C-alpha positions, 0 to 999 in steps of 0.5 A: 469315951468311944461309946458316948461318941458313937451315941452322939453320932448315932443321935445326930444321924437320927436327927438328920433323918427326921429332919429329912423325912419331916421336910419331905412333905413340905417340899412337895407342898411347895412343888404343888404350890409352884405348879399351881402358880405356874398353871394359873399364871399361864392361863391368866396370861393367855386370858389377859392377852385375849382381853387385851386384844378385845379392849384394843378392838373396842377402842379402835374398831367400829362395832359390827352391825351386820349380824342377826340375833338368832336366839337369846336364852337364860340358863337358870341352873334348875335341874331337869328332873325332880329327884334330889331337887333342893329349892335352895339350889336355885337361889345359890346360882345366878342365871347365865345369859346367852345369845346366838348371833349369825355373822359373816355366814357363821353361827356364834354362841356368846355368854352375855351379861344380863344387861345385854340380854334385856337391851341392845349392846354393841358387839365386836368381831375378833378376827384372830380368835374368830369370836364375837364378843359383847362390848365392855366385857374386856375392860372389866376382866382385864382389870380384875386379871391385872389386880389378881396378878398384882396380888399373887406377885406380892405374895410371892415376893413376900414369901421369897423374902421370908424364905431368904430371912429363914435361910440366913438365920439358919446359916448364921446359927450353923457357923461355929463361933 
């Protein structure tokens, strides 16, 4: 009878060790997910704060007029050398448009839309960040950031509810009847 008790006890401790070893990688996955969520959340918060400031500037301030466009150019992402060049690469990437502006004795480089590259658009100045920006960019980016934030919050709430349900099921199974 004693050997049977030892075997059962030994089996329980082996099972508990296996459960701990199996849950350890799972814990690291959760730690990595939490770190990514916190990192992207912090980045999103500061970018949303910037875009909100730009949106307010567009709503309540007049566009700047005393600037000079010093340069407009396109970065089409074509490689400089022909070694390893694949003609399919140029179709995969959309070109980026840039404009350099001289305003209040400083040179500002800003990434602009294709429309701004081809036409004149209003520019605004953000005193807090000391930057010039194109009209309309803030509203689009802010809306996109808010939608992504809502999606992330929904996923987090669903996962927390799922985790709560699992833990309650484990507790109800563990209670002796």
